Structure formats: structure tokens, C-alpha cells
C-alpha positions, 0 to 999 in steps of 0.5 A: 500500500502506498503512503499518503502525501504529506499534505493529505496526511496533515489534512487527515490529522486535522479533521480527526483532531477536530472530530475528537475535540467536537466529541469531547465537548459534547460528551464531557461538558465542563459543567455537566458530566453525561453518561453515554446513554445521555448522548441523544439528550445531549444533542437535544440540549445543544441543538434545538429540537426544531433543527432535528429531522424527527417527528417530535410529536411522538415525544410529547408527554401528553396528548393535546388537551384543553389546557394546551389551547389559547383563544384569541377572540375579537370583540367591540364594546359597541356590540358586546352587550348582545354578543356576550351571550355567544362567548358565554355559551362555550367559555368555561371559567378556570378551564378554557384559556384565552382573551377577549380583545376589545377596541376600548376599555369596558364601560362601567355597565360591564364592571366588575367583569364577569368570569363567565366571559373570557378575560378582556384586553384592550387592543394596542393603539395602532395610530402610533404605527408609521404606516397608520395613515396608509392603512385602508381599514384600521379596524381590520388591522386591529383585528389581524394584529390580535394574533400578535397581541394574543401571542404576546400575553406569554401563556406557557405550554401552548400548542394551539392558538385559536382565533375567532369573533365574539359571535362565534360559538365553539364546541371546545371538546370536539376542537381539542380532539381534532387538533390532537390529530395534528403535530403541533410542533409543525406549521399548521393553519387550520380552518375552512372557507365560506359556504358561498362561492362568491365570498371565496371568489372575492378573496380566496378559495384557500383562505380560512374565514376568521369568523368561523375560527381557525387554529395556528400551531404554536410555531406558526403563531410565533412566526406570524407574531414576528413577521406580521407588522412587516407583512402589514407594511407590504399590504396596507391596502387590504381591507379584510383581516382574514385575507390579510393573514392568508396573504401573509401566510402564503408569503411564508409558504404555509397553506390552509389545512381544511376542516369542514367542522368550522362554519362561517355561515355566510348565509341568511334566513333559516339554516335548519336545512344545513344543520340537519345535514351536517358533513360527516365530521365533528362540529367545531364552530358556528358564526354569524348567528345574528344574521340568520334566524334563531336555529330553534323555533320560538326561541331567541338567538341566545336561547337557541345557542344555549339549547344546542350547547345542552346537547353538545355537553351531553355528547359532543361527539354526536351533536349535529351528526346525521344518522339515517335509517328506514322503517320499511313496514311504513316506507318511512325514512328517518334523518336525525341530526343528533341534538338538533332535528329529526325528519320523517319522509313518507318514502324510502329515500337513499342516503345520497339524497338525504345527506344533501341539505334542504335549501331553506337558506339564502346566499350571503350576497344578493347579487350572487349568481349560481352556483351559490354554494360550495355544496349540493342542495335540495330544493324544498318541495310540496311533493308529499313523498319528498317533503319532511315532517320536521321535529326539533330537539326538545329535551334529554335524559339518561335511561338504563338499558340492558347493554348500559346507560343511554342518552334519550333525546326527544324531538317535537314536531315544529308544525303541521306539514300541511300536505296529503300522504305520499300515495305511492308509499301506501298512504302511511301518513306520519301526520299523527306523530308528534314526537320522536325519541332517540336512544344513543349510547351514553359512554361510547363516543362517535369516532370522527368520520364514523357513523351510527346505524339505527333501528326504528321502533313503531307500532301503528296508531302511536303518536310517538316513535323511537329510533335506537342507535347501534353499531353498523353491521357489515351488510347495513345499507341506507336505502 
């Protein structure tokens, strides 16, 4: 074997010496004495985990829970008097963490501040900003900077920042379970688009609408907080806060992760048709409550929301989840939106039809042209075989059963349908039914993306019918 040239030999010795020095520094720190088994921990201490090419979510000590979320809610003193009921419907004192950011300090009418609302903060004065005269919409700048100001509160052990408006209602337990599925150590921007095509066209189909609420993972929120004012200097002419955020995130290379459980509700009128055919995903939020009819008949908007939240507290996994089954002796189809509504159709209709919402609502923009919505709908009809008998959630209780406790929810008829019976189905009218009782498992939550099956219990002449939820079998069909 030949000998190395002198220059190559010196180079090899120098590299070896540097490696040995590096190894000594790592293993035998003058202040800490590590055993060989501590080598990985040593690397982690000397180099931040963000530089390691590993999935750090697997090393998290606990799954994400409610304590890992911080909410940033945008409000205004001009509207807080009547919008406070929406935040109070889901806020849990001493459990949920977060802040309500107001445009000015509360008046004496609201002091001392109620613990049933998020603790308040007053947004920073943006008139001192150098570009303030150039901002097309200072109010929207205040709103988008709430992300930065929420982050600056300095809460510890935060994995997710959830931003929304003061007229947004959350199902917090569902939100926690959804966010638990994502790696909070990576950049995530999770939300949804508008229900209306034109709203998305006017801004972006890839934007999370702020009223529906959206979640930023901690690393992304930290990045946004450090870059947001620079971004505002690039986009002083943008006049909508959530589009400003979307533009900033697009510049940072972060795309939207879509989740259909958030609901912007860019709609008007009666949204019962939409809520009665919720997508097969956990219900997370509801926005624009003041722009639609109360979601339960003969209730105020605030009472309607509180009524829905009673069901959510009893079983957050099933609230608004649609279950469809049939009673073939009468040729009836049942569609149940758990905790909200139940429909009886006097014909056997397949799931492919019943999962499409009845278009009981109107589009957000009067000037919009078809197609209006980001989903398919069914037109309301006077055809007695296709028009439902509509029942709404009334009450609930627990009941014992052979296989364990069950939650019993009762739904009462909203009003008379005013149509004859569906003749092709054999004239089995459901006009005499005035209530439906739904039996569902009390201790068996519905997994995200899963579905329940059900059986209908009915005897001729009864004015009440029962629907019993059960696990779906291999050969179950819904038509």
C-alpha cells in the first residue's frame, strides 16, 4: 500500500483532531458530566429540537388537551352587550384559556367583569404605527394584529392558538380532539372557507374565514407574531383581516389545512336545512348567528345557542351528526341530526339524497349568481313523498338499558306539514306523530368520520316513535 502525501496526511490529522475535540465537548461538558446513554439528550440540549429531522410529536408527554389551547377572540364594546351571550355559551371559567380583545376599555355597565366571559384586553393603539395613515381599514388591522397581541400575553405550554369573533360559538371538546390529530410542533393553519362561492371568489378559495375560527400551531403563531407588522407594511391596502393573514401566510409558504367542522355561515334566513345535514365530521364552530334566524323555533338567538350547547355537553361527539335509517313496514325514512332535528319522509329515500341539505337558506350576497354554494342542495318541495315532517330537539335524559346507560333525546314536531300522504308509499301518513325519541349510547363516543346505524321502533296508531342507535353491521345499507 502506498503512503499518503504529506499534505493529505496533515489534512487527515486535522479533521480527526477536530472530530475528537467536537466529541469531547459534547460528551464531557465542563459543567455537566453525561453518561453515554445521555448522548441523544445531549444533542437535544445543544441543538434545538426544531433543527432535528424527527417527528417530535411522538415525544410529547401528553396528548393535546384543553389546557394546551389559547383563544384569541375579537370583540367591540359597541356590540358586546348582545354578543356576550355567544362567548358565554362555550367559555368555561378556570378551564378554557384565552382573551377577549376589545377596541376600548369596558364601560362601567360591564364592571366588575364577569368570569363567565373570557378575560378582556384592550387592543394596542395602532395610530402610533408609521404606516397608520396608509392603512385602508384600521379596524381590520386591529383585528389581524390580535394574533400578535394574543401571542404576546406569554401563556406557557401552548400548542394551539385559536382565533375567532365574539359571535362565534365553539364546541371546545370536539376542537381539542381534532387538533390532537395534528403535530403541533409543525406549521399548521387550520380552518375552512365560506359556504358561498362568491365570498371565496372575492378573496380566496384557500383562505380560512376568521369568523368561523381557525387554529395556528404554536410555531406558526410565533412566526406570524414576528413577521406580521412587516407583512402589514407590504399590504396596507387590504381591507379584510382574514385575507390579510392568508396573504401573509402564503408569503411564508404555509397553506390552509381544511376542516369542514368550522362554519362561517355566510348565509341568511333559516339554516335548519344545513344543520340537519351536517358533513360527516365533528362540529367545531358556528358564526354569524345574528344574521340568520334563531336555529330553534320560538326561541331567541341566545336561547337557541344555549339549547344546542345542552346537547353538545351531553355528547359532543354526536351533536349535529346525521344518522339515517328506514322503517320499511311504513316506507318511512328517518334523518336525525343528533341534538338538533329529526325528519320523517313518507318514502324510502337513499342516503345520497338525504345527506344533501334542504335549501331553506339564502346566499350571503344578493347579487350572487349560481352556483351559490360550495355544496349540493335540495330544493324544498310540496311533493308529499319528498317533503319532511320536521321535529326539533326538545329535551334529554339518561335511561338504563340492558347493554348500559343511554342518552334519550326527544324531538317535537315544529308544525303541521300541511300536505296529503305520499300515495305511492301506501298512504302511511306520519301526520299523527308528534314526537320522536332517540336512544344513543351514553359512554361510547362517535369516532370522527364514523357513523351510527339505527333501528326504528313503531307500532301503528302511536303518536310517538323511537329510533335506537347501534353499531353498523357489515351488510347495513341506507336505502
